[in-house]
C-alpha positions in Angstrom: 125.1 99.9 66.1 126.0 103.4 67.3 122.4 104.5 67.1 121.0 101.5 69.0 121.2 103.2 72.5 119.0 106.0 71.2 116.6 103.5 69.8 116.4 102.1 73.3 115.2 105.4 74.6 112.6 105.6 71.9 111.3 102.1 72.6 110.8 102.9 76.3 108.2 105.5 75.2 106.1 102.9 73.3 103.7 102.3 76.2 103.0 106.1 76.5 102.5 106.5 72.7 100.2 103.5 72.5 98.0 104.7 75.4 98.0 108.3 74.1 95.6 107.1 71.3 92.8 107.3 73.8 91.7 103.7 73.7 90.0 102.7 76.9 89.3 99.3 78.3 86.8 98.4 81.0 88.8 98.4 84.2 89.0 95.4 86.5 89.7 95.3 90.2 92.8 97.3 91.0 95.2 96.0 93.6 95.1 99.0 95.8 93.5 102.4 95.3 96.3 104.8 94.9 94.5 107.4 96.9 93.9 105.1 99.9 96.2 106.0 102.8 98.7 103.4 103.8 98.3 102.2 107.4 101.3 103.4 109.5 102.6 102.5 112.9 102.5 99.2 114.7 103.3 96.0 112.8 102.0 97.5 109.6 104.3 100.5 110.1 107.5 98.4 110.3 106.3 95.4 108.3 108.7 93.9 105.9 107.9 93.6 102.2 106.8 90.0 102.5 104.0 90.8 105.0 102.9 93.9 103.2 102.8 92.3 99.8 101.0 89.2 101.2 98.3 91.4 102.6 97.8 93.1 99.2 97.6 89.7 97.5 95.1 88.4 100.0 92.9 91.5 99.6 92.7 90.9 95.8 92.3 87.1 96.0 95.2 86.6 93.6 97.3 83.4 93.9 100.7 84.1 95.3 103.5 83.9 92.7 101.2 83.9 89.6 100.5 86.9 87.4 97.2 88.7 87.4 96.3 87.5 83.9 93.2 89.8 83.4 94.4 92.9 85.2 94.0 96.0 82.9 96.0 98.2 85.2 99.5 98.0 86.4 100.2 96.2 89.7 100.8 98.3 92.7 103.9 97.1 94.5 104.4 97.6 98.2 107.9 98.2 99.4 109.6 98.6 102.8 112.5 100.8 101.6 111.8 103.2 104.5 111.1 100.5 107.1 107.3 100.8 106.7 104.9 99.5 104.1 104.5 102.0 101.3 103.4 101.9 97.7 106.4 102.1 95.4 105.0 105.3 93.8 104.8 107.0 97.2 108.4 106.3 98.2 110.8 109.2 97.6 113.7 106.8 97.0 115.2 105.5 93.8 114.2 101.8 94.3 113.5 98.9 91.9 111.1 96.3 93.4 111.0 92.8 91.9 108.2 90.6 93.1 108.2 86.8 93.1 106.1 86.7 90.0 108.4 89.1 88.2 111.5 87.0 89.1 109.8 83.9 88.0 108.6 85.2 84.6 112.1 86.7 84.0 113.7 83.3 84.7 115.7 84.7 87.6 117.3 81.7 89.5 120.4 83.4 91.0 120.6 86.9 92.4 123.2 88.3 90.0 120.7 87.8 87.1 118.6 90.8 88.3 121.3 93.2 86.9 119.5 93.1 83.5 116.3 94.4 85.2 117.8 97.1 87.3 119.2 100.3 85.8 122.9 101.1 86.5 123.6 97.8 88.3 126.5 95.4 87.7 127.7 92.1 89.2 131.3 90.9 88.9 132.7 87.5 89.6 136.3 87.2 88.3 138.1 83.8 88.6 136.7 83.0 92.1 133.1 82.7 90.9 130.7 82.6 93.9 133.7 83.1 96.2 134.4 86.6 94.9 131.4 88.7 94.0 131.3 92.4 93.6 128.0 94.4 93.4 128.0 97.9 91.9 125.3 100.5 91.7 125.8 103.7 89.7 129.4 102.6 89.3 129.9 102.6 93.1 130.9 99.4 94.9 134.2 97.7 95.9 137.1 96.9 93.7 138.1 93.6 95.4 136.4 90.9 97.4 137.9 89.6 100.6 137.7 89.9 104.4 139.5 93.3 104.5 137.1 95.2 102.2 133.7 96.5 103.1 131.1 96.3 100.3 130.1 99.5 98.7 126.6 98.0 98.2 124.9 96.4 101.2 123.3 93.0 100.7 120.5 92.1 103.2 118.4 88.9 103.7 115.4 89.6 105.9 117.3 92.5 107.3 120.5 90.6 108.0 123.5 92.3 106.6 125.9 90.0 104.6 129.2 91.7 105.1 131.4 89.8 102.7 131.3 89.4 98.9 131.8 85.7 99.5 128.5 84.1 99.5 126.5 87.0 98.1 125.9 85.1 94.9 123.0 83.2 96.3 120.2 81.2 94.6 116.8 82.7 94.6 115.0 80.3 97.1 111.5 81.1 98.3 111.9 84.8 97.8 109.0 87.1 98.2 110.6 90.3 96.9 113.9 91.9 96.1 114.3 95.6 96.5 117.3 97.5 95.1 117.8 100.9 96.6 120.3 103.2 94.7 122.3 105.9 96.4 123.8 106.0 99.9 121.8 104.2 102.6 122.5 104.4 106.4 119.8 106.2 108.4 117.4 103.2 108.1 119.7 100.2 107.5 122.1 98.4 109.8 125.3 99.1 107.8 126.2 102.4 106.2 126.8 102.0 102.5 127.9 104.4 99.8 126.4 102.8 96.7 123.0 101.5 97.9 121.6 98.2 99.1 119.9 95.0 97.9 117.2 93.8 100.2 116.0 90.3 99.7 112.9 89.2 101.6 111.9 85.6 102.0 108.4 84.3 102.3 107.3 83.8 105.9 105.4 80.8 107.2 101.6 81.2 107.0 98.4 79.5 108.2 97.7 77.5 105.0 99.1 74.1 104.2 100.7 74.5 100.8 103.7 73.4 98.7 105.6 74.0 95.5 107.9 71.9 93.3 109.8 72.9 90.1 112.3 71.3 87.8 114.2 73.2 85.2 116.4 71.3 82.7 118.5 73.0 80.1 121.5 72.7 77.8 125.1 72.6 79.1 123.9 69.6 81.2 121.9 72.0 83.4 119.2 71.0 85.8 117.7 73.3 88.5 115.2 72.3 91.1 113.1 74.1 93.7 110.8 72.7 96.4 108.8 74.3 99.3 106.3 73.1 101.9 104.4 75.3 104.3 103.1 73.4 107.4 101.1 75.1 110.2 101.2 73.3 113.5 97.6 72.7 114.4 97.6 71.1 117.8 96.1 72.4 121.0 97.3 75.8 122.2 99.7 76.1 119.3 96.9 76.0 116.7 97.0 79.3 114.7 100.1 80.3 116.6 102.9 78.2 115.2 103.8 77.9 111.5 106.7 76.3 109.7 108.1 76.5 106.2 110.9 74.6 104.4 112.5 75.3 101.1 115.2 73.6 99.0 117.0 74.5 95.8 119.7 73.0 93.6 121.5 74.2 90.5 123.9 72.2 88.3 125.6 72.5 84.9 128.8 71.1 83.4 130.2 74.6 82.6 130.5 76.6 79.4 134.3 77.0 79.3 136.4 74.1 78.0 139.9 73.6 79.3 141.6 71.9 76.3 144.8 71.3 78.2 143.1 69.4 81.0 140.2 68.1 78.9 137.5 69.4 81.3 134.8 72.0 81.6 135.0 74.9 84.0 132.8 77.9 84.7 130.3 75.4 86.1 127.6 75.4 88.7 127.0 72.9 91.5 125.0 74.3 94.4 122.6 73.2 97.1 120.6 75.5 99.4 118.2 74.9 102.3 116.0 77.5 104.1 113.9 76.7 107.1 111.6 79.3 108.8 109.3 79.3 111.8 106.7 81.9 112.8 105.4 81.9 116.4 102.6 84.1 117.7 102.7 83.6 121.5 100.4 86.5 122.4 98.6 89.2 120.5 100.8 91.9 119.1 104.0 89.8 119.3 105.5 88.0 116.3 108.6 85.8 116.5 110.3 84.8 113.3 113.3 82.4 113.3 115.1 81.2 110.1 118.0 79.1 109.4 119.9 78.5 106.1 122.6 76.2 104.7 124.2 76.4 101.3 127.1 75.0 99.5 128.6 75.9 96.1 131.3 73.6 94.7 132.8 74.5 91.4 136.0 74.5 89.4 136.1 78.3 89.3 135.9 80.3 86.1 137.9 79.7 83.0 139.5 82.8 81.4 141.0 83.6 78.1 144.7 84.5 78.3 145.6 87.6 76.2 148.9 89.4 75.7 148.7 93.0 76.7 152.4 94.1 77.0 155.9 92.8 77.4 156.2 91.5 81.0 159.3 91.7 83.2 159.6 87.9 83.7 158.3 86.7 80.4 161.7 85.8 79.1 162.2 83.4 82.1 159.1 81.3 81.3 160.0 78.0 79.6 158.8 77.9 76.1 157.2 80.8 74.2 154.8 82.2 76.8 153.2 84.8 74.6 152.4 82.1 72.0 151.1 79.7 74.7 148.9 82.5 76.1 147.5 83.3 72.6 146.4 79.6 72.2 143.3 80.2 74.4 140.0 81.4 73.0 136.9 83.2 74.5 135.3 80.0 75.7 138.4 77.8 75.7 140.9 78.2 78.5 144.2 76.4 79.1 145.0 76.5 82.8 147.4 73.8 83.9 146.1 73.8 87.5 143.1 71.9 89.0 141.2 75.0 90.0 138.4 75.1 92.5 136.1 77.6 94.1 134.1 76.2 97.0 132.1 78.1 99.5 129.8 77.0 102.3 127.4 79.3 104.2 125.2 78.5 107.2 123.6 80.6 109.8 120.4 81.5 111.7 118.6 84.7 112.4 115.6 85.7 114.5 113.3 88.6 114.7 111.0 89.6 117.5 108.3 92.3 116.8 106.1 93.8 119.5 103.3 96.2 118.6 103.4 98.0 121.9 100.5 100.4 121.2 100.3 104.0 122.4 102.2 105.9 125.1 100.8 109.4 125.7 101.2 111.4 122.5 103.4 108.7 120.9 101.2 106.3 118.9 101.6 102.9 117.3 104.9 102.1 119.0 106.5 99.0 117.4 109.7 97.5 118.8 111.9 95.1 116.9 114.9 93.0 117.7 117.0 91.3 115.0 119.7 88.8 116.0 121.8 86.8 113.6 124.8 84.5 113.4 126.5 83.4 110.1 129.5 81.2 109.3 131.4 80.8 106.1 134.1 78.4 104.8 136.0 79.2 101.6 138.4 77.1 99.6 140.0 78.4 96.3 142.8 77.3 94.0 143.5 79.6 91.1 145.9 79.6 88.1 146.6 83.3 88.1 147.7 83.6 84.5 145.6 80.9 83.1 148.1 79.2 80.7 149.2 75.5 80.3 152.6 76.5 81.6 153.0 76.5 85.4 153.7 80.2 86.2 151.8 81.6 89.3 149.2 80.0 91.5 147.2 81.5 94.3 145.9 78.9 96.7 143.6 78.8 99.7 142.4 75.2 99.5 144.4 73.3 102.1 145.7 69.8 101.8 149.3 70.5 100.9 152.0 73.0 101.9 151.6 74.9 98.7 147.8 74.9 98.9 147.5 77.4 101.8 144.7 77.0 104.3 141.0 77.4 103.8 139.4 80.6 104.7 136.7 81.0 107.4 134.6 83.8 108.6 131.8 84.4 111.1 129.6 87.3 111.8 127.2 88.2 114.7 124.7 91.0 114.4 122.3 92.6 116.8 119.9 95.4 115.9 117.3 97.1 118.0 114.7 99.2 116.2 111.9 101.5 117.4 109.1 102.7 115.1 106.4 105.1 116.2 104.1 107.9 115.0 102.6 111.0 116.5 100.5 114.1 115.6 97.7 111.8 114.5 100.0 109.8 112.3 101.4 112.9 110.5 104.9 112.3 111.9 106.5 108.9 111.6 109.7 107.9 113.4 112.3 105.2 113.0 115.4 104.8 115.2 117.8 102.0 115.9 121.0 100.7 117.4 123.1 98.4 115.2 126.1 96.3 116.4 128.1 94.0 114.2 131.2 91.8 114.9 133.0 89.7 112.5 136.2 87.6 112.5 137.9 86.0 109.4 141.0 84.0 108.8 142.7 82.8 105.6 146.0 81.5 104.5 146.8 82.5 100.9 149.8 80.7 99.4 151.4 82.3 96.3 153.3 79.7 94.4 155.7 81.3 91.8 157.1 78.7 89.5 159.2 81.1 87.4 161.9 83.1 89.2 165.3 84.6 88.2 167.1 82.0 90.2 165.2 79.1 88.6 164.0 77.9 92.0 160.2 78.1 92.6 159.1 80.1 95.6 156.0 79.6 97.7 155.0 82.1 100.4 152.1 81.7 102.7 150.3 84.8 104.0 148.3 84.0 107.1 145.8 86.7 107.5 143.2 87.4 110.2 140.8 90.2 110.7 138.7 91.2 113.7 136.2 94.0 113.1 133.5 95.6 115.2 130.9 98.1 114.1 128.3 99.9 116.0 125.9 102.7 115.0 123.0 104.8 116.1 120.5 106.0 113.5 117.3 107.8 113.3 114.9 109.2 110.7 111.6 111.1 110.9 109.0 112.0 108.3 106.6 114.8 108.8 103.5 115.2 106.6 103.4 119.0 106.9 100.4 119.3 104.6 98.5 116.9 102.4 100.9 117.6 99.6 104.2 118.3 101.4 106.3 115.8 103.3 109.7 116.4 104.9 112.2 113.7 106.0 115.4 114.1 107.9 117.8 111.5 109.3 121.2 111.2 110.9 123.6 108.3 111.7 126.7 107.9 113.8 129.0 105.1 112.8 132.1 103.7 114.6 134.0 101.1 112.6 136.9 99.3 114.3 139.2 97.4 112.0 141.8 95.0 113.2 144.2 92.9 111.0 147.2 90.7 111.5 149.4 89.1 108.9 152.3 86.8 109.0 154.3 85.8 105.9 156.3 82.6 105.9 158.4 80.7 103.3 156.5 77.5 102.6 159.5 75.5 101.4 161.7 76.5 104.3 159.8 77.3 107.4 163.1 77.8 109.3 163.6 81.1 107.5 162.4 84.1 109.5 159.0 85.4 108.5 157.6 88.9 108.4 154.4 90.7 108.9 152.6 92.8 111.5 149.3 93.9 112.8 147.2 97.0 113.0 144.0 98.4 114.5 142.2 101.6 113.8 138.7 103.0 114.4 136.9 105.1 111.7 134.1 107.3 112.8 131.5 109.4 110.9 128.3 111.3 111.1 126.2 110.9 107.9 122.9 112.8 107.4 120.1 112.7 104.9 117.1 114.8 104.0 114.2 114.5 101.6 111.5 116.9 100.4 108.5 115.2 98.8 105.7 116.9 97.0 102.4 115.1 96.1 100.3 116.8 93.4 96.8 117.7 94.8 93.9 116.1 92.9 92.7 119.5 91.8 96.0 120.0 89.9 95.8 116.8 87.9 92.0 116.1 87.8 91.7 117.2 84.2 94.9 115.5 82.9 95.8 111.9 82.1 97.8 111.9 85.3 96.3 109.9 88.2 99.2 110.3 90.7 102.3 112.5 90.7 104.9 112.7 93.4 108.2 114.6 93.0 111.1 114.6 95.5 114.5 116.0 96.2 116.9 113.9 98.3 120.3 114.4 99.8 122.3 111.6 101.4 125.8 111.0 102.5 127.4 107.6 102.4 130.4 106.3 104.3 132.5 103.2 103.9 135.1 102.6 106.6 138.8 102.3 105.9 141.0 99.2 106.4 144.4 97.7 106.1 146.5 96.6 103.2 147.3 93.3 104.8 144.6 91.1 103.2 146.0 91.0 99.7 146.0 88.2 97.2 149.7 87.6 97.5 152.5 87.4 100.0 153.9 90.7 101.3 156.9 91.8 103.3 155.2 95.2 103.9 153.8 95.9 107.4 150.0 96.4 107.2 149.3 100.0 106.4 145.8 101.7 106.7 143.8 103.3 104.0 141.2 105.9 104.6 137.4 105.7 104.5 135.5 106.9 101.4 132.5 109.1 101.3 129.8 110.0 98.8 127.5 113.1 98.9 124.6 112.3 96.6 122.0 114.7 95.3 118.9 113.3 93.6 115.7 114.7 92.0 113.0 112.4 90.9 109.3 111.9 90.1 107.0 109.0 90.2 103.7 109.0 88.3 100.7 106.9 87.5 98.9 107.9 84.3 96.2 106.9 81.8 93.7 105.5 84.2 96.4 103.7 86.1 97.7 101.8 83.1 101.2 103.3 83.1 103.7 104.0 85.9 106.9 105.9 85.2 109.7 106.5 87.8 112.5 108.9 86.9 115.6 109.8 89.0 118.4 112.3 88.2 121.4 112.0 90.4 124.7 113.9 91.0 127.4 112.7 93.5 130.7 113.9 94.8 132.8 110.9 95.6 136.0 111.3 97.7 138.9 109.1 98.9 137.6 106.2 96.8 139.1 102.9 97.7 140.7 101.4 94.6 142.5 98.1 94.6 145.6 98.2 92.3 148.4 95.8 91.5 152.2 96.3 91.8 155.2 94.0 91.6 157.9 93.8 94.3 161.3 92.2 93.8 163.5 91.0 96.6 167.3 91.2 96.7 167.6 88.1 94.6 165.2 89.4 92.0 162.3 87.1 92.9 159.0 88.7 92.2 155.9 89.1 94.4 152.7 90.4 92.9 150.9 92.5 95.5 147.4 94.0 95.5 147.1 97.3 97.3 144.1 99.5 98.2 144.7 103.2 97.3 142.5 106.2 98.0 141.7 108.0 94.8 141.4 111.8 95.3 138.0 112.7 93.9 135.3 111.7 91.4 131.9 112.8 90.1 129.0 110.4 89.4 126.0 111.7 87.6 123.2 110.2 85.5 119.6 109.3 85.1 117.3 106.3 85.6 113.9 105.6 84.0 111.6 102.8 84.9 108.2 102.2 83.1 105.5 99.7 83.5 102.4 99.6 81.3 99.3 97.6 80.6 97.7 99.1 77.5 95.5 96.1 76.8 94.1 93.2 78.9 96.9 90.7 79.4 99.6 92.8 77.7 102.4 93.9 80.1 105.2 96.2 78.9 108.2 96.9 81.1 111.3 99.0 80.4 114.3 100.6 82.2 117.0 102.9 81.1 120.1 103.8 83.0 122.5 106.6 82.0 125.8 106.9 84.0 128.8 109.2 83.8 131.2 108.2 86.6 134.6 110.0 86.1 137.7 110.6 88.3 138.2 114.3 88.8 141.7 113.7 90.1 143.7 110.5 90.7 147.4 111.1 90.2 148.7 108.2 92.2 147.0 105.3 90.4 148.8 102.2 89.2 148.4 101.1 85.6 146.8 97.7 85.0 149.1 97.5 81.9 152.5 97.6 83.6 152.0 98.5 87.2 153.6 102.0 86.7 152.2 105.2 88.1 149.5 106.8 86.0 147.1 109.7 86.4 143.5 108.6 85.9 142.0 112.1 86.1 139.3 112.4 83.5 138.9 108.7 83.0 135.7 106.8 83.7 135.2 104.0 86.3 135.9 100.4 85.4 132.8 98.3 84.6 130.6 101.4 84.3 128.8 101.5 80.9 127.3 104.8 80.1 124.0 103.3 79.0 122.0 100.2 80.1 118.5 99.5 78.8 116.0 96.7 79.3 112.6 96.1 77.6 110.2 93.2 78.0 106.9 92.5 76.3 104.6 89.9 77.8 101.1 88.9 76.7 98.8 86.5 78.4 95.7 85.1 76.7 93.2 82.5 77.8 93.0 79.0 76.3 89.6 77.3 76.6 88.3 76.5 73.1 87.8 72.8 72.5 88.7 71.8 76.0 85.1 70.9 77.3 86.1 67.3 77.9 89.3 68.3 79.7 88.5 71.5 81.7 91.7 71.0 83.8 93.7 72.0 80.8 92.0 75.4 80.5 94.5 78.1 81.4 96.7 80.9 80.1 99.5 80.9 77.5 102.1 83.6 78.0 104.8 84.5 75.6 107.5 86.9 76.9 110.3 88.6 75.0 113.2 90.5 76.6 115.9 92.8 75.1 118.8 94.2 77.1 121.6 96.5 75.9 124.8 97.5 77.7 127.0 100.2 76.2 130.8 100.1 75.8 132.9 99.8 79.0 136.4 98.9 80.1 136.8 96.1 82.6 140.4 97.1 83.5 141.9 100.5 83.0 141.2 102.0 79.5 144.9 101.6 78.7 144.3 97.8 78.5 142.5 97.8 75.1 142.2 94.0 75.2 139.7 94.3 78.1 137.5 96.9 76.5 134.0 95.5 75.8 132.0 97.0 73.0 128.3 97.5 73.4 126.3 94.3 73.1 122.7 93.1 73.1 121.0 90.2 74.9 117.7 88.6 73.7 115.8 86.4 76.1 112.5 84.6 75.6 110.0 82.5 77.5 106.8 80.7 76.6 104.6 79.4 79.5 101.3 77.7 79.9 99.4 77.8 83.2 96.6 75.3 83.9 94.9 73.5 86.7 93.5 76.8 88.1 97.0 78.3 87.9 98.5 75.6 90.0 100.6 73.9 87.3 102.9 75.5 84.7 105.0 74.3 81.8 107.4 76.6 80.1 110.1 76.8 77.4 112.9 79.4 77.9 116.0 80.8 76.3 118.6 83.4 77.3 121.2 85.2 75.2 119.5 83.6 72.1 121.7 85.5 69.7 124.7 83.9 71.5 126.5 87.2 72.2 130.0 86.9 73.6 130.9 89.6 76.1 133.6 90.2 78.7 132.1 90.6 82.2 135.4 90.7 84.2 139.2 90.5 83.8 142.4 90.1 85.8 145.8 91.4 84.8 149.3 90.2 85.6 150.8 92.6 83.1 153.5 94.0 85.4 155.0 90.5 85.7 154.1 88.5 82.6 152.4 91.0 80.2 149.1 89.1 80.1 145.6 89.3 81.4 142.7 86.9 81.8 139.4 87.8 80.2 136.2 86.2 81.6 133.1 85.8 79.5 129.5 85.8 80.4 127.1 83.0 79.7 126.6 82.0 76.0 123.2 80.9 74.7 121.3 78.8 77.1 117.8 77.2 76.8 115.6 74.7 78.4 112.2 73.8 79.8 110.5 74.3 83.2 107.7 72.4 84.9 106.2 73.5 88.2 103.2 72.6 90.4 101.6 74.3 93.4 99.5 72.4 95.9 
């Protein structure tokens, strides 16, 4: 097992070794000539990935969403990582692009499932499920969900920034492409982020009448559905000017964690999603896109295994033998006494106006863009904090009773103006913008402590509200100094105003005086970036197997605004206190190459980051004069850390129909100095200097093998059955990591493997497909998150990822 990671590195070289034998295959039509210049400026210059990719598909005549079965050469992917349409291999950014066909073939139905395909990426859910998601890239993210914490990794849908972790775990509905950019982003995107960004682009309405339906049953009582219809409005003046598109998705399963005490399943799924889009072309050079979405996720939260980690301060007060009760639970069998829930509703609308304004003197291909959005969220949670059949501590935000708190709500308004242009005959390309963002959130967490020194339960409600406003100016320019040298520089100014108010009140006796306070503070920062990109001239590589080679050096600085320690997951008698912003200076060297007659692409990035004032959420216990305990979560600023590592991505098509794909991510994320940390074991002070980040495996690998072959023999009487059969096999490995601090050995996850498989058959001219699929076929049990109450009761909850799942899929395009 210890040698397995090195075997992963060797397996990733298989495509190169196979092709090195010199075998050649007659080439078929390539998606795009890698030497053909990309059109810049105007709508094409600022086009999103959907439009750019659609044009590429249209040029080749390939059906949207279906694999190019006979292509001998790797598919060129068009990305918009730099706010203009560029081939992935020409973009000097560490970016993974997942097209609609890739997502479908990999069986991706929810956005967190892409972490297997993206190097150095992790999603965390904890007990809140969809209401508490954390995304991390290269170990960088946020250590707690909630309205007071900015995400370390930005999540965008059609350019709209989703500020809160709540609701980021969305179903993949009518998605054109997902781009994952690693490293600090800010000079091109609305919100400044330290870890990177996830950009999800939906399919825009088009001129063709078409539709899609899919049903996907599976074990665990699962059934997923998808439906889409694209309807152009062909009447009078609106003909060829107005197009509409509607999409629907649902996902259900009974859950994979059995609560023996309550005789019910948890860790379930029950979601509905709608997406409606409209595209209007009132005049030439103006495009108006309007979209609206509604989604609801209603579950019973996640079930966790209670494990004893130390002797807690109040364990002796718990009726019965608490350590023995805690030990009764198993990896997929929980014992919470509470009727848990995790419900979240999202709805909103956004609109984009693009105007290709043309030329103005020496400024060419001017494109103006306005993006406006509004989004609302409603969140209800009820959580058994220690997960045992004994009533000990509950944290509630569900409403309906005095001890259930009040539901949370949040709304966000975003306005972004962007200007793209070029000059010097297209050799200089410019992007600049103004970003404004306002959000307001409210919640009422009630902490119900059943076990106290006095024997009388306590319940304290913390009414929390936040009022934040962010504005920023950014700009970035790229100059093609020569045919082989390109220089990029960018700068961003950010102003983050954070406001918070909290009031704590005894739920059982409202006549008692409450406590709390408010605070407001503005955090400001200038964050630059710069890139040097070198494109190897043809004369250098003409006699080699290399068809295209681009190398780059990139520096970027990320900034995440500070906040207040008011929005915690427990009551507090402490006046809200601010914590500082965090910054990351990232240095990156990479190269992107196409080799062996365009049959292999390989992207490599080496990165080194200096991370300062990291916002780390820790837990401590507070006792009042009567000895009653309050568990409080605080955000601390760690002193310094270093992140370094490497990422490799390979795509190869050595034979017609054979597609090999592999990634490797190596990560070393270590605190240089963090003397004021709080231990997850007992809440005492600890120095984490020299320790690695939580949830940061040193090695992640992925390898997929997919082979499509035609089926036509013996089908003369039924030509509609002629098609393609495609088996696909995936292997993913994640090295050892600790979910909580390394001192909590019970939450250290050893390295593990995941094996996935899919067998599909496409017929009816690629319009219909039937498939069989399976994930985690070896039924590997692994911890993907944990929560400790060690300081109070000496225990922790371990949450496990999905066990073996399998099923079928039937879809039809019309």
